[in-house]
N, C-alpha and C positions, 0 to 999 in steps of 0.2 A: 548564512550557515546552512550546511547541508543536512536536511532532515532524514534522508533515507539511510536506515541501517540494513546491511545485507542479511538476508535470512538463510540462504543456501550456502553450503561449503564450496570451497574452490576445488576444481579439478573433477576426478572421478568419484569422489566421496558422495554417497547418496544423502538425501534428506530423510530422517526419520520422524515418526509421529512423536516420539518422545521430544526431539528437538523443537517441534512446533508447539508442543505444550509448554515447554520452558520458555520459549519466545513470548507466549501469551502470558505466562506468570510475570515475567519481567515487564511487560508492557502494562499489566494491570496493577503492578506495585505502586502504591501512593508515592508521588513525587516528593523528595525531601526526606524520606524514611532513613533513619540512621540505622547502622549495624556495626558493632565492635568486630573487626575481622578476625582477631586472634580468639575472641570468645567463641565465635561461630565456628571456627576451625576446631577448637577443642570439642565442641559439641559433635562435629562431624566425625572426629576421631572415636567418640564414644559409640556412634551408631555405625561404625565402619562395617560391620558384618552384615547388617540389614541393607546397606547401600551396595554391597557386593564389590567393594573396592579394596585394593590391597595396600599394605603399608607403603610400598613404593609409589603407588599413585598419590598418597597423602604427601609424600615428599615433594611430588612435583607441584601439588597444590599449594604447599607451603612456600615453594619457591615462587609461584606466581603471585601469591599475595604479598611476598616481600618486594615485588616490583612497584606496588602501589605506594606512594610516599606517606599517606595518612593511615592512622590506626582506625579511624571510623570511616566506613564507606557510606555514601549517600545515594539513594535511589534517584535516577534521573541525571546524575552528574556525568559531564563528558569524560572525565577521567577515569571511569569505571572500566574502560578497556585498556588492558596492559599489552604492550607489544615488544616483548623482548626476543632477541634472536635465539635460535636454538643453542647456539655456543655459550651465550650468557645464562640461558636457562638451565643447561647442563651443568655449568659451574656452580649455580646456586643449588642444583639438586645432588651435590656431592659427587660431581663428575660422572653423572650417569651417562651411558652410551646413547648415541643419537637414536638408534632403532628402538631401544628400551623407552627413551624419553617419548618418542612419537607414539608408541603403543599406550603408555599410560595417560598421555594427553587424550587420546581417543577414548579411553575408559572415563576420564572425568567428563568429557562431553556427553557420552552416552548416559552417564549417571545423572545428568542435569545439574551438575555442580558449576559448569562454566559453558559458555557459549562461544562459538567461532563467529567472528565478524571478519571474514575474509575479504581482502582487497581484490580488485579485478585481476591481478596477476599472482594472487596467493601470498604476496610478501606481507610483513607485518611492519607497519610505519604509522605515523600520525601526520595530519596536515594541520599546521598552526596559522594562526592569524599574525598580522604584523606586530601585535602587542605581545606575542608569545603564548597566547591561550590556545588550547587545543581545539580545533574546529571539528575534525573528525579523525578518529583513530580506528586503525584495522589491526585485530589481534584477538585476544581472549577477553571476552565480557565477563566481569565478576558480578554482573547483576543478580544471577540466581542466588548468590551467597546472601545478598540483601533481601531478596524477595522470599526466601525460604528460611530465614533466621528463626522465626517462631516454630516453624515445623521441626527443625534441628534441635532446638532447645527442649521442646516437648518429648521428643524421641529420646534425647540424651537422658533427661530426667526419669524416664520410664526404664531405660537401660540401667542407670545407676541403682534405681530401686530394685530391679530385678536381681542385679548382681549382688546387692546387700542382702537381699532375702535368701539367695543361694548361699551366701557365706554363713548366715544364721543357721540354715539347715545343715550345712556341713558341720558347724560347730556342735550342734546338737547330736549329730550322729557320732562324732568323736567322744563327747562326753558320755553318751549312752554306751558306746563300745567299751569304753575304759571302765565304767561302773560295773557292767555285766562281767567283763573279763575278771576283774579283781573280785567281785563278789563269789564268782564260781570258784576262783582259786581258794578263797577264804573258807567256802563251804567244804571243799575237798580236804584242805589242810587241817580244818577244825573237826572233821568227821561229822558234820551236820547231816542227819538222815535225809537223804533226798536223792533222786535220780539225776545226778549231776552230769552223767554222760549224756543224758537226753537233752538236759538244758544246753549242754556245751554244743551238741550236735545241731540243736535248733538255732542257736547263736551263729553258728558257722554257715548254716544254710541261708540265714537271712543276710549276712554279710557277703555271701558269694553273689548275691544279686546286684550289688553295687557296680554300675558300669564304670567304665574307664573315664568317661566324661559325663558326670552326672548332671541332671536337670532337676528342677524343682518338682515336676511331676512324678519323677522317678523316686525322689528321695522322701517325699511326704509319707507315702504308705509304708516305707521301710522305717521311718522314725516312729510311726505308730505301733508296728510290730515290736520294735525294740523297747518302746515305753511299756507295752504290756508285759513282755518277758522281764524286764527289770522289775516292774511291780511284783510279779509272782516270785522272783528271787528274793526280793526284800521281805515279802510275807513270810517266806521259809525262814530266813535268818532272824527276823523279829520273833517268830514263833519259838525258836529256840531260845531266845531270851526270856520269853514269857514262861516257858517250861522250866526255866531255871538250870538249864543244862549247859554246862560250859564245856568247850572242847579242851583238848590236851594242851598243857602250857607250851609255849613257844620255847624252842631251844635257844640258848644263847648263840651269839655269832660265831664264837670259836668252837663250840660243839657242832654247830651246823657245818662248818667247814671241814672238821675233822670226821664227820660221820659220812655214811654213804647217801646217795640221793634220796632214797626212800627207806623207811624202817620196815622190816618184815612184819607181816600180819602175825599176831601171837596165836591166832586160832589156827593157822596152817602149820603143819609139821615141818620140822627143819630136818631133812634127812641127812645133812652132813655139815654140822655147825662148824667143825674144825677145818674142814676143807674149804668152806666158803670163807672162813676167817682168813685163811692163808691167800685165797684168791683176792680178797679185798685188800690184803697187805701188799700184794704184787701188782695189783691192777693200777694203771696210771689214772691219776684224779683229773687231769687237765688236758685239753686238746692242745698236744705239743706243738703243732705246726700251724694251727688256725687261731688268729688273733681274735680275742672276744669282741673288739670293735667291728671286725668284719662279720661275725655272726649276728651281732645287733643290727648292723646296717642292711645285711641281706635277708635277715629273718625277724622283722620288727614285731611280728605278732606275738612272739614269746616274751617280749618285754611287758605286754599287757598283764601277765599273770605273776609278774616278780613283785615282791613286797616292796623293795627299796631300790628297784633299777637293777640292771645287769652290768657290774663293772669288773667282776672277777670271774674266774672259772668256777669257784665254789657257788656264786650266785647262779650261774647257768645251770650247774648240776642240781642245786635245790629246786630251782624253778622247773626243771625238766621232770622231776620227781612228782610235782603237782600236776603238770599237765598230762602225764603218761596216762592215768585212768580216765581223763576226759576223752582221750582219742580212742578209748576202748582197748588200749594194748594191755594185755594180761601181764601179771608179775613174771611169769616164766618166760615170755618173750622179751621182757625188759632186761631180766637177769641173763638171758642167753646173749643179748646185745652187749650188755656191760662186760661180760666175760670175754667175748670176742673182740671188742673194740676199745674198752676202757671207759670209764665213767665220762670222761670228757668228750671223746669222740662219738659216743652214744648219744649224749645230750645235744651235740651239734646236729646229729642225724635226726633226732626227735623235733628239733626247732625247724629243720627243713621240711619235715613231714608236715608239721603244724602250719607252715607258711603256705604249702600247697593246697590246704583245705580239702575240698571235695574232689580234687583231681586224684587222690589216692583213696581208693574205695575201702580198702582194708588195711589200715595202718599196721595192726599187729602182724599180719601175714607179710606184709612188705619188709617190716623190721626184721623178721626172721630170716627172710631171704638174704638181706643185706648182712645179718649176723654170720650167717653161714659162709658167705663169700668172704667176709673179714677173717674168719676163722681159717679159711683156706688161703689167705694172703692175697685175695683177688679183689679187694675193694679198697677205695679211698673215698673220702669224703669231699675231696676237692671238685670232682666233676660236678656234683650236686650244687655246690655254692657257686661255681662258676656259670652254671646254667641259670641259677636265679639272678646272678649279676648280669648276664646277657639280656635277660628279659626286661629288666628295669623295674621301677617301683609299680607302674601301672599295669604291667602284664603279668606279675607274679601271681596275682589272685584270679586270673582269668584263664589263660591258655596254657596248656601242659607244656612243661619244659622240654627242650631238645635232649635232655638226659634221658637215656632209653631205660625203661623198667626191665627188671629181669624176666626172661621168658617164662620161668617157673611161676612167677607171681601173676603174669597176665592169663595163665591158663587156669588159675585157681577159681 
């Protein structure tokens, strides 16, 4: 029996220190140690990012493992070396091109997942005894899979725990975000005395710091700030209960649909009640050409402030009347937008402004500019919605949209 295992690769490929280390690990692995090859493969998939290998490289590794007939690999066994031809290996790798196959094989070797046992001429084959047993094989040694099985298992367990912890943090962010948004909406709708514009601005500032790809270190301080903000708002709402002050009764659903998006403040004078009543009668109540489903899909933040979700144009209009004061938009600016655009389109525009968050520094001034353009027949809400669609869900809260802001607004 031949005892010598080749260490250096065939041809012009150099020998790396990492390959020498992998050779030593395989040599020092206790003989007879078993390893379930598919279990180890799943662990390697879990820690793929830390190993700096691609999913295509894992496809090649899966194909190499499939050439070993047994499910359990045993350290020191002569059959740990598999020797498929590139043609067969490419077929089991889902028809991968030859050049791509060679590149990913090199990645697996550099990552210490397999070893090259090259023959004198670089071919892959096995030399067998008269009884049919493998005497020596030249190809890819799966010994590192066995030698590093415990390492991959521990790394996979840590990766799974980290992923689960991140999922819990994201759930807490979602729950806190929903609670704060709905409590602020309740406080505004029930006229609870508090600086709700300040609380809403603070809430938006905290949420604006969420990265596109969050990590646990980034989410933990954000959760703490959201928890403090939620506790402060709960104290305000509970204080209203202790004082025995109840907000105005809710309107029935049919009255809400037939009414305007917000009731006028009785303390403010109404200069032209008859004219406004005629304007309300002629003003369109729904966004004629914009489906509600599209608004909810592209502007999901508005849904956080809705009482029972947004399924109809009336739900959107009622929710916009609650969000309007939180954004610091004055009643006069809102009325100007309603007259110029109609209740429905004005509510869609306000939803887009809310979705943009801190990217729009003066929502009231911006809304006035759009209302003037709409009054002149030079405005459509579609470019704003299409800009949000082009950005996708991750970018809508971060980068400014390609939709250009009015020049007059940028100079304010």
